C-alpha positions as CSV (number, residue, x, y, z in Angstrom):
1,M,165.3,176.5,119.4
2,M,167.5,173.4,120.2
3,S,171.1,174.3,121.4
4,E,174.2,172.4,120.4
5,L,174.3,170.7,123.8
6,S,170.7,169.6,123.6
7,F,171.2,168.3,120.1
8,A,174.3,166.3,121.2
9,A,172.4,164.8,124.1
10,Y,169.5,163.8,121.8
11,T,171.9,162.2,119.4
12,V,173.6,160.2,122.2
13,C,170.2,159.0,123.4
14,C,169.3,157.8,119.9
15,L,172.6,156.0,119.6
16,V,172.1,154.3,123.0
17,A,168.6,153.2,122.1
18,F,169.8,151.8,118.8
19,A,172.7,150.0,120.5
20,G,170.3,148.6,123.1
21,Q,168.1,147.1,120.3
22,L,171.2,145.5,118.8
23,V,172.2,144.0,122.1
24,F,168.7,142.4,122.6
25,A,168.7,141.2,119.0
26,L,172.1,139.6,119.4
27,R,171.1,137.9,122.6
28,E,168.0,136.4,121.0
29,W,170.0,135.3,118.0
30,R,172.5,133.5,120.3
31,T,169.7,131.9,122.2
32,L,168.2,130.5,118.9
33,G,171.6,129.2,117.9
34,R,171.7,127.0,121.0
35,H,168.5,125.2,119.9
36,D,168.4,122.3,117.5
37,A,166.8,123.0,114.2
38,M,163.3,121.6,113.8
39,F,163.3,118.5,111.5
40,V,160.5,118.2,109.0
41,D,160.3,114.8,107.3
42,Q,159.4,115.7,103.7
43,V,158.2,112.1,103.0
44,Y,155.5,112.4,105.6
45,V,154.2,115.9,104.7
46,R,153.7,114.8,101.1
47,V,151.3,112.0,102.0
48,E,147.7,112.1,103.3
49,R,148.4,109.6,106.0
50,Y,150.9,111.9,107.7
51,F,149.3,111.9,111.1
52,G,149.1,108.1,111.4
53,L,152.6,107.5,110.0
54,A,154.2,110.3,112.2
55,F,152.5,108.9,115.3
56,R,153.8,105.4,114.6
57,D,157.3,106.7,114.1
58,K,157.3,108.6,117.4
59,L,155.7,105.7,119.3
60,E,158.4,103.4,118.1
61,R,161.0,105.6,119.8
62,W,159.0,105.9,122.9
63,L,158.7,102.2,123.2
64,Q,162.5,101.9,123.4
65,R,162.3,103.3,127.0
66,P,162.4,100.9,130.0
67,A,159.0,99.1,130.7
68,H,157.7,97.3,133.7
69,E,155.1,94.6,133.9
70,V,152.1,95.6,136.0
71,T,149.9,92.5,135.3
72,P,150.5,89.4,133.1
73,N,151.1,90.5,129.5
74,V,150.5,94.2,130.3
75,F,153.5,96.6,130.4
76,V,153.8,100.2,131.2
77,V,156.3,102.6,129.7
78,A,156.8,105.9,131.6
79,K,156.7,109.1,129.5
80,E,156.9,112.7,130.6
81,G,153.7,113.2,132.7
82,E,151.9,110.2,131.2
83,E,152.2,106.5,130.5
84,I,152.0,104.1,127.6
85,R,150.2,100.8,128.3
86,V,151.3,97.9,126.1
87,H,148.9,94.9,125.8
88,R,148.6,91.8,123.7
89,K,144.9,91.3,123.3
90,L,143.0,94.2,124.8
91,V,139.3,94.3,125.5
92,V,138.0,97.5,127.0
93,P,134.7,97.0,128.9
94,A,131.6,99.0,128.1
95,G,131.6,102.5,129.6
96,S,135.3,102.5,130.4
97,R,137.4,105.7,130.4
98,V,141.1,105.2,129.4
99,E,143.5,108.2,129.7
100,A,146.8,106.4,128.8
101,I,148.3,105.9,125.3
102,L,147.4,102.4,124.3
103,V,149.4,99.9,122.3
104,A,147.8,96.5,121.6
105,D,148.1,93.5,119.2
106,T,144.3,93.5,118.9
107,L,141.7,95.9,120.3
108,E,138.0,95.6,121.1
109,T,135.9,98.1,123.0
110,G,132.5,97.9,124.5
111,Y,129.6,100.3,124.1
112,G,130.2,103.9,125.3
113,S,133.9,103.6,126.0
114,A,136.2,106.6,125.8
115,L,139.9,106.4,124.7
116,L,141.1,109.9,125.6
117,R,144.7,109.4,124.2
118,E,146.1,108.0,121.0
119,A,145.8,104.2,120.4
120,Y,147.9,102.0,118.2
121,V,146.8,98.5,117.1
122,R,149.2,96.1,115.4
123,H,146.6,93.9,113.8
124,D,142.8,94.3,113.6
125,C,140.5,96.4,115.9
126,R,136.8,96.6,116.5
127,V,135.5,99.8,118.2
128,G,132.1,99.4,119.8
129,E,129.1,101.7,119.3
130,G,128.9,105.1,120.9
131,N,132.6,105.4,121.7
132,V,134.8,108.5,121.8
133,L,138.4,108.2,120.4
134,Q,141.1,110.7,120.5
135,A,143.1,109.2,117.6
136,L,143.7,105.7,116.2
137,A,146.4,104.1,114.1
138,C,145.7,100.5,113.1
139,D,148.0,98.2,111.0
140,G,145.1,95.8,110.1
141,V,141.4,96.2,109.5
142,A,139.6,98.9,111.6
143,R,135.9,98.8,112.1
144,I,134.4,101.7,113.9
145,G,131.0,101.2,115.5
146,R,127.8,103.1,115.0
147,G,127.7,106.6,116.5
148,T,131.4,106.7,117.5
149,R,133.2,110.1,117.4
150,V,136.9,110.5,116.6
151,I,138.2,113.8,117.9
152,R,141.3,114.0,115.7
153,W,142.2,111.4,113.1
154,I,142.1,107.8,112.2
155,D,144.4,105.8,110.0
156,A,144.4,102.1,108.9
157,A,146.8,100.1,106.9
158,G,144.0,97.8,106.0
159,E,140.3,98.5,105.4
160,L,138.7,101.3,107.4
161,V,135.0,100.9,108.0
162,L,132.9,103.7,109.5
163,E,129.5,102.4,110.5
164,P,126.3,104.6,110.4
165,E,126.4,108.0,112.2
166,C,130.2,107.8,112.9
167,R,131.9,111.2,112.9
168,V,135.6,111.9,112.3
169,L,136.5,115.5,113.0
170,G,139.8,115.2,111.2
171,R,141.2,112.9,108.6
172,A,140.1,109.4,107.9
173,T,142.8,107.6,105.8
174,S,143.6,104.1,104.7
175,A,146.3,102.4,102.6
176,T,143.7,100.2,101.0
177,R,140.0,101.2,101.3
178,V,137.6,103.4,103.3
179,V,134.0,102.3,103.6
180,L,131.5,105.0,104.7
181,H,128.0,103.9,105.8
182,A,124.9,106.0,105.7
183,G,125.1,109.0,108.0
184,A,128.9,108.8,108.5
185,R,130.7,112.1,108.5
186,V,134.3,113.0,108.0
187,A,136.3,116.2,107.5
188,S,138.5,114.5,105.0
189,A,138.8,110.9,103.6
190,H,141.7,109.6,101.5
191,A,142.4,106.0,100.2
192,P,143.0,104.2,97.0
193,E,139.3,103.5,97.1
194,I,136.5,105.2,99.0
195,V,133.0,103.7,98.8
196,T,129.7,104.6,100.3
197,V,127.0,102.0,101.3
198,D,123.5,102.1,102.7
199,D,122.5,99.4,105.2
200,T,118.8,99.8,104.4
201,V,119.4,98.7,100.8
202,E,119.9,95.0,100.1
203,G,122.3,94.1,97.5
204,P,124.3,96.5,95.2
205,V,122.8,99.9,94.3
206,S,120.9,99.6,91.1
207,Q,122.2,101.6,88.2
208,Q,120.5,102.1,84.8
209,P,122.6,100.5,82.0
210,T,124.3,102.8,79.6
211,Q,122.5,102.9,76.2
212,P,124.6,101.3,73.4
213,T,124.2,104.2,71.0
214,I,124.0,107.8,72.1
215,S,123.6,110.7,69.7
216,R,125.8,113.6,70.8
217,T,126.5,117.0,69.3
218,T,130.2,117.7,69.3
219,L,131.2,121.2,70.5
220,G,134.6,122.6,69.8
221,D,136.2,125.7,68.5
222,D,133.8,126.0,65.6
223,P,131.0,128.5,66.5
224,A,128.6,126.9,64.1
225,A,127.9,124.0,66.4
226,W,127.3,126.3,69.4
227,N,125.0,128.5,67.2
228,A,123.0,125.4,66.3
229,L,122.3,124.8,70.1
230,G,121.2,128.4,70.6
231,A,124.4,129.7,72.1
232,S,125.0,132.3,69.4
233,G,125.9,135.8,70.5
234,H,127.1,134.6,73.9
235,C,129.9,132.3,72.9
236,R,133.4,133.3,72.0
237,Q,136.8,131.6,71.6
238,M,139.3,132.7,74.3
239,C,142.2,130.8,72.7
240,P,142.6,127.6,70.8
241,G,140.9,124.8,72.8
242,S,139.1,127.2,75.1
243,I,135.5,128.6,74.8
244,A,133.8,131.3,77.0
245,Y,130.1,131.6,77.4
246,D,128.3,134.6,79.0
247,G,125.1,133.7,80.8
248,N,123.4,130.5,82.0
249,L,124.1,127.6,79.6
250,I,121.8,124.6,79.2
251,L,123.1,121.9,76.9
252,P,121.5,118.6,75.7
253,T,123.6,115.4,75.3
254,V,126.9,116.7,73.9
255,T,130.6,116.1,73.6
256,I,132.5,119.1,74.7
257,A,136.0,118.8,73.1
258,T,137.4,122.0,74.5
259,S,137.8,123.7,77.9
260,L,134.8,125.8,78.8
261,V,134.3,128.9,81.0
262,V,130.7,129.8,81.8
263,R,129.8,133.2,83.4
264,G,126.7,131.8,85.0
265,D,125.2,128.3,85.7
266,L,125.9,125.3,83.5
267,M,123.6,122.3,83.0
268,I,124.7,119.4,80.8
269,G,122.4,116.6,79.6
270,P,122.8,112.9,80.3
271,H,125.3,110.6,78.5
272,S,127.5,113.6,77.7
273,V,131.3,113.6,77.4
274,I,133.4,116.5,78.7
275,E,137.0,116.3,77.4
276,G,138.4,119.5,78.9
277,D,138.3,121.5,82.1
278,V,135.0,123.4,83.0
279,K,134.7,126.5,85.2
280,A,131.5,128.3,86.1
281,T,130.8,131.4,88.1
282,G,127.5,129.8,89.1
283,S,126.7,126.1,89.6
284,I,127.5,123.1,87.5
285,H,125.1,120.2,87.0
286,I,126.2,117.1,85.1
287,G,123.6,114.8,83.7
288,A,123.4,111.1,84.5
289,R,126.0,108.6,83.1
290,S,128.1,111.4,81.7
291,A,131.9,111.3,81.6
292,C,134.1,114.2,82.9
293,R,137.7,113.8,81.8
294,G,138.9,117.2,83.0
295,S,138.4,119.2,86.2
296,L,135.2,120.9,87.3
297,V,135.4,124.2,89.2
298,A,132.3,126.2,90.4
299,A,131.9,129.4,92.4
300,E,128.7,127.9,93.7
301,D,127.6,124.2,93.8
302,V,128.5,121.1,91.8
303,Q,125.9,118.3,91.3
304,L,126.8,115.0,89.6
305,A,123.8,112.8,88.7
306,A,123.6,109.0,88.9
307,G,126.4,107.1,87.1
308,V,128.7,110.1,86.3
309,S,132.4,109.3,86.1
310,F,135.1,111.8,86.6
311,A,138.9,111.8,86.4
312,G,140.1,115.1,87.6
313,V,139.7,117.7,90.4
314,I,136.2,118.8,91.5
315,F,136.1,122.1,93.5
316,A,133.1,124.1,94.6
317,E,132.9,127.2,96.8
318,G,129.5,126.0,97.7
319,S,128.5,122.3,98.2
320,I,129.0,119.2,96.2
321,G,126.4,116.4,95.7
322,M,127.1,113.0,94.1
323,A,124.3,110.5,93.3
324,A,124.4,106.7,93.4
325,G,126.9,105.2,90.9
326,V,129.2,108.2,90.6
327,T,132.8,107.1,90.2
328,G,136.0,109.1,90.4
329,V,139.1,107.3,89.2
330,T,142.5,108.2,87.6
331,R,146.1,107.2,87.9
332,E,148.2,108.2,90.9
333,P,147.7,110.3,92.9
334,G,144.0,109.8,92.3
335,V,141.1,112.3,92.0
336,A,140.4,115.1,94.5
337,V,137.0,116.4,95.6
338,Y,136.7,119.6,97.8
339,A,133.8,121.8,98.7
340,A,133.9,124.9,100.9
341,E,130.6,123.8,102.4
342,T,129.2,120.3,102.5
343,V,130.0,117.2,100.4
344,T,127.0,114.8,100.2
345,L,127.6,111.3,98.8
346,Q,124.8,109.0,98.2
347,A,125.2,105.2,98.7
348,G,127.0,103.6,95.8
349,V,129.6,106.3,95.2
350,T,133.2,105.2,94.6
351,I,136.2,107.7,94.8
352,H,139.8,106.7,94.2
353,G,141.6,109.4,95.9
354,K,140.6,112.2,98.3
355,V,137.3,113.9,99.3
356,S,137.2,116.7,101.8
357,S,135.2,119.7,102.9
358,G,135.3,122.9,104.8
359,D,132.3,121.7,106.7
360,H,131.9,117.9,106.5
361,V,131.6,115.0,104.1
362,V,128.4,113.1,104.8
363,V,126.9,109.9,103.4
364,G,123.2,110.5,102.7
365,A,120.7,107.9,103.7
């Protein structure tokens, strides 16, 4: 049994331990108080071109440091443990390996070159085939050669062209237009216009013309129309403007005037019009030349046939496939496409906004 003296000693030890924790906490708090608070530019983090814009901003401050001319029209700016090389017209020979940060008015690289630090180009740049880039910011048109790999990100103020078999492991962004050739892969692409092309096809991708008159069944809150299509017994109204369907649902050419939740797979016929949002616990397949004016969300895959237009968000926990002629366009900030797995875009797809993937976005040949 604990004596009064032992209890007093135990109490003192507890108080000393508690006081020690307070001392250490106070010391750390004072240490943090001597550091400047981290500044987060809210303008940058709200835009997709964050990496390119932030790098330009930091580079502008770095270039205020003293520079010395090493060869005619080539200046070096010293930076902690590295250097920034400033050129006018820079041509990197084939097979070269550059480990400095590069700044140039124009840039052209030969086959198999490696730029292992960031590069900034004030005007246009042409990256040769089979290159390796760390990151690139370009204020003009950027054309990236076949088979080039970008380790981090690439951003252009003008048009950004990724030739066949290019791979960007991070974001590919442009203030105007991104062109993805067959076999190009990106983790994420964002621009006012994203288009896919196939070099093996001459001329524009052919699309079947829309028929002048299409007969559609309109589906809304009235169960009679659903019953007429064989959906009786599985269809119920969740609330005004929203219908739920239990089981796989196959519809012909229709106009869906409500939002729709399907507990299964959904297949909609060609030339259909979908006014509301659609969610399925399975896959969603939209027939050719249909119009989707709401968002599409699927627990599995989403497939859009040739000529489909959409104006909202498309999200799939599986993969997303878009055939030739698919178009995604809406007002600012644009449409958004995301798949947890692969997004496959055939040649002739146009997306005004963003497309990204947990795996990669690839242009099918």
